N, C-alpha and C positions, 0 to 999 in steps of 0.2 A: 745426109753424110752417108755412104758407103760401107763404112768400118761396121764389122760384125761386133754382137753384141755376145760374151760368153758369161752364161751363168754356173755357180756349183749347185748344182739341183739334187737337194737330199733323196729323192727318188734314185736311187743308182748309186749316190754318194760320188760323182765326177764331175768336173766341171763341160758343160755342155753347150756349144753353139745356141743361140737362140734363136728358133725356127717359129714364130708367131703362125698363128692359127689363118690367119686374115689381116695382115700387113695395117688395112685400113679399119681394123676393130681389136685390137688388142687389150684384152681383158685382165685386170691384175685386182685381186681380192686380200685385203691383210686381215686378220682377225683385231678389231679394236678392244678398248676397253668394257670389262666387267663394272658399272660404275656404283661402285659402294664404298671407295674411299678415296681420298685423293691420288693422284697417279705418282708412283715414283718414278728415280733414274733409271730403274730397270725397264720400266713401261719408256722412257724415253727415247730408248735406243733404235727401237723397230719404227717408231712415228718417223724418227730423221733419217735412217737408212733407208727405208721404203720412200721416203720424201723424196730423196735423190734418187734411186732406180725411176722413177716417177719421172723426173725431170731429164732422164737418161734416156728414157723411151721415147717421151715428146721431141727431144731433140732428133734422135734417130726416125722417129716415122711419122711427126708432126703433132700439133698440140691439140687438134680434134679426132687425132686416130688411137687415142688412150683413156681406157675407162678405170680408175682407180676406185674401187669399192672398200670404204672402212666402216665395219657396223658398230654399233654401241649394243652391248649386252646390258639391258636395263631390268632382265628379270633371270633372277637365280639365287640359289641357297644362299649366300654371301650377301648378297642384298639383304634379304630377309634378316638374315643374322643382324647385320650392321644397323638394321634402321631400329630394330630391339633394343640395338647396344647403345645406339644413340638416341633413343628416345622421339624419333623421327617418322615420320609416314615416308612410307615406300616412295611414292610419288614426287614427296618433298624431297629426300635422297636423291633418287637418281636426276632429278632436274636439277640441283645444287652439285652434285658430281661432275655432272655433263658440262654444266657452264665453266667450271673450273677445269675441266680435258680441254675443252676450247681454248681457255684462255693461256694454257699450258702448251698447244700447238702454235699460236699465236708469239708467246714470249719465246718458243725455240725457232721461229718463222718458218713453219711449217704450211706448206701448201693445203688450202682445204680440197679432199678428195672428189670426185666427181659425185660419188654419191655415198649417203652417210645415213643406212637402214637402222632401225632399232627393232630389237626382237617384237617388242609388244603390237608393232604396228602388222605384224606379219603371221600371226597366230594362224590363221585361217588356211594360210600355204602351208603351215606347220602341220597341222591335222590333214591335209591333203595329199602330204607326203607319207605320214604315217600309214594312211590309207593306201597306199601306193605298196608298199613294204607290207604289207600285212598280205594285199592280194597277191604280190610276188611270192610269198612264203618266205620273207627273211625277218618278221617280226611276229611276235606273237602277245597276244593279252592274257594276263593274271592277276586276279583281284585289283581290276581298277588298274593296272601299270600295263604300259606297253613297253617291252625289249626287243632289241636287234639281235637277232641269234646268231652270234660269230662264226660259231660252226658253218654256217653254211653261206661263207665267203670265203673262197679259198685264196684270195689276195690277203687277209687280213695278216700283218706284221709284216707285209713289203716294205714301206716306208720306214719302219723303223729298224729293219732287217733282222726280225727277231721271229722266231714261232711262239704261237699262242700260249705254250706253257713257260715260256721263257718269260712273256710279257705278265702273265699273270704273277708268277712268282714276282718279280720285280717292281710290281706297280700294285697302288693301293686300289683295290678293286671294292664296289661297295656290295657287301654281303647281303644278301636277301634271300629269304625263303622261296620267293615269288620265280625266282631265276631258272635255267633249266640248268646256264652253267655259269660261274664266277665272273666268267669275262663277259657275258651278254651287257649290253648297256640301256641305259633306261630312253626312251625317246618320250614318255609320257606318264607322268604321276599323279595322283591326287591333291588337290591342296588342301590344307587344315583351313577352317573357317576363317580366321584372321587372314588367312593368306591370299594373295593376288590369284585368280582362277578364271579360267574361261569354259565354255561348252566344248563337248566333244561327245562323238560315240561312245567312250568309255569312262565317260563321267565329267564332273567340274574338276578340271586341274591344271595343269602347265607344262611346257614343253622339258623335254632335257637340255644341256648346255651345246651340247654338239651338234643336235639337229639344226639350231638355230641358224649357225652359220653356213649349211647345207643349203637351207631354203632361201635363204638371204642374196646367196652367191648365183643360184641359180636364176633367181628372179631378174637379175640386174647382169647377167654375162651368159645366162644359157646353162645347158646341162654341161659343156664342155667347153671349157676356157686354158688361157695362155700361164698365168702364174700364180699361185696362192703362196702367201708370207704370213710369216708371225716369228715370235722369240722360239727358242730352241727347246725349250720346254712343253711347246706347245704340239711336236713331234708325236708324241704318246701319253695319254690316251686321245686328244681332242682331234688331230688329223686325220690319224688312222682310223679313227669312227667315222670322221666326215668321207674320208675316200670309200669305206662302205656301206654308208646308208645312201651316198648319193648315186653310187654306181650300180647298186642294187635296186633304187626307185627307179633312177634314168634307163636301166637296163642298156649301160654302155661299156666299155673296156676303159675309158679313161675320164677321169673327173679335172684334175690339174694337170698340166703337161711337166710345169716345172715348179717343183718347192722349195722356196729359198727360207732357209733360218738364221737369225742372227743369235751370235753367241751370248753369253751371260754379262752381267757387271758384277765385281766383288768390290768390297769396301777394305780399302789396303790389306788385299789379298784374302781376307775372309769373305763367305760367302752370304748374301744379304739377306735377312730374313728376321722377321719378328722377333724370334727366340733368341738373336746375337743383338737386338736392337739396335740396330746400325741400317734400317731403313730411310733412306733420304728422299724425301717427296720432293717436286719439282718444285713447288711453290714457296720450299725451305732457300731456295736459292735467289728466288726473287728479290730486287731493291739491294743484293749485294755482289752479285753476279752478271754481267750482261749473259743476255739469250746467247749473243753470238759465241761468246768464250765455251758456255755449255754444249752447244752446237760442234765446234772444232773439236771439244774433247770425245764427245761422241762418235766421230768419225777418224779421231788419230790412231785406231788399230782397225784393223780389217776385218767386216763385219761379223764373219765366221768364225773370229779371236774371240776369248774374254776377253774381258776389259779391267783394267783395275782402276778404281775411281781414287783417288787420292790428293791432296792439297796441292803437290808438286806437279801433278797433271794439270790443274785448273791454275796455276801462278803460270807455267810454263805458257799455256793458251791464251793466258791473261795478254802476257808479252809478245806473242806472237801477233796477235789482231791488234796491239797496240801499235805496234812497230809495222805491220802494212797501214795503218790509216794515213801513215806518212805520205803514200802514195795517192792517197784518196782525193779524184776528182769526180763532181756529177756526173753522172755517165746516161745520156737523154735516152738514148738507144742501143742497149748490148751490141757490143761490136763481135764479129765472129772471131771465137779463138780457134788458132791454129789446133790440127787434128793431132800434132805430136803432144801436145799439151793434157789434151782429153782422154788420149789413147788409154790411162790408168781405169777411168771410169767406164771403159766399155768392156775391161777385161776384168768381170768379176766384180766390178765396182771397187776396184781398189783407189781407196779414200787417202791411205799414207801416201800411195804414188803420186796421187793426184795434189795431195797438199806439197810435198815435195817439190813439184814441178810450179806451185804457186811462189814457192820462197825462190826460184829461178826466174820467174816472171815478176816478180819484186824486184830482186835485184837489177836485171833489165829494166826495169820502169825507173829506176833513180838515176840511172846513167841514158837514157833513151828520150824520146821524144813524147809528145803528150799521149801520142796514139798509143806509146806502151804501156801507158798508164792506164790508158781507158780499156785493153787489151786486159790489163791484170784484175782492174775492178770489175771488170765483166765477168772473168774467170772467176773472181771470188763469189759474185752475186748469181753464179751458176750453179753453185750448191749453197746457197744459202747464207753468205757472208757479205761483210761491209752493206749490209741493206740498209743500213741509218747513215745520214750523212755527218761531216766530222764535227759538227758541233752537238749534236744529240751523243756521239760517241764523249767529247770532252766535257759535256755534262754531267755524263753518267758516271765519268771519274771523277769529276768534283763532287757529286753528290757521295761518291765513296770515301773522299778524300775527308780526313780529320783536322781541317783547317779551311777557313773562309778565303775569299780572294781577297778582302780589306786586311785580315792577319799576315797574309803571304807579302803584300805592298808594304807592310809595316816592317817586316823580317827583311824584306830586301832593301829598305832604306837603312836600316840598323847595321848591316851586312856592308853596304856602301860607306857608312862613316867609319867603320871599323877598317876597311880597305883605304880610307882617306888619311884613317891616323895610324897607319903600315900596321894595324893590329890583326896580321893574318892569320893568329890563330883564333880569335874570335869570328871572325868572317869564317874560316870553316867550319868551325863550329854552328853557325847559322844555316850554312850551304846542308849539311848532314842533318840538322834538326828538319829543316825543307826536306830533304830527301826520304827521311824515315815517316814523313806525312804524304809522301805520295807525289812531291814536288821537285821537279829538274831545273836548274837554273843553268844559264850560260850568259858569260860575258862577252858582249859581240859590241866593236865599235864605241867604246865606253858607255854601253847602256848593257842593262841585264836584262836579260828575257826570260820568262818563265812558262814551263806546261807542265799537264801533269803527267807524269810516267804510266 
């Protein structure tokens, strides 16, 4: 496909034409989970957003031309605190939450990234990068801690578009007498006896969170790569610090060319937080709502915009998927999707625009040929929808229903008797009872057919 891709770059905060460093070796790094607790619906949004960007890049440049790296942070203060609260070892906790995270990815029908490195597997490379930063005079050691000296990096604050004083005033900076400046951030710190630790020139300890991503992105994508992504909450301090330490260690003018950030999720217009008691875990939805419905809900707003999560949104998305399954046919090999339908995705991942096109394709498929249905299903598959066959979808709906198939048939027989006796009031009552339990009935050619709505 010759069409250009445009993306909103947080570095400069404008929509830019995507120009890869090497079209045959495109690199994308996205910050993955810190595995201390079950992933929540806010974590699900970047999973789906960057999964779709991965698909769009492969569509444009070829399946083998894109490397997507998403890390696992398996050592962090939050993990240590959580293991103590849960009375479980750090190793058991991180393995358990990583497995849950992978199950959640499967539930949301997200492709596995090209690489998924773990922080604990790359400690020696982190020590190596810290040594480079000390050698280049951008970091200093004090009392077995190593800090990055932000005053030495002239472009600090460029991503968040703020000066250093504004950043210190508006953020929670770690207060420590070991620092030269309150904004200096930790690269290495000593571990307590009961905490995980690794040997280093500065004593036994562990790396700072920001350093981990700099090292893992460099390992798989090099000193400079195309796209770095994550949630908007990571712009400062995490991504700002990544840029500083990576550029200073690698001694270059660029770390990543495009910085892509998705907006927040609110719950019925309230910010999602522990204090509000409204954190929704992805696992809370399993067996209640199809992963397809969650996926459609997550892309119903443009990725840059906030997304309000509520029952109405989920209900509308479920109705949409259900309607679209009326056009479902098995597609052995995805057919070519006409360019005009893909256009919104190439224009800054405009998923609402693409969904509007799916509605048009659905209407066309209802009036057109089997080929039109193939195009519609392929277009849905392209963004990870209609990925299960019709019978699987129907079984899921049946599982949600408050009534068994046997009871449905008994109710239909009762209704048929009522209709035969011209007791239409009773017949209508039975129809409405079935409708309340998620069952639609239709009289056709003297027979009553039913399906789950």
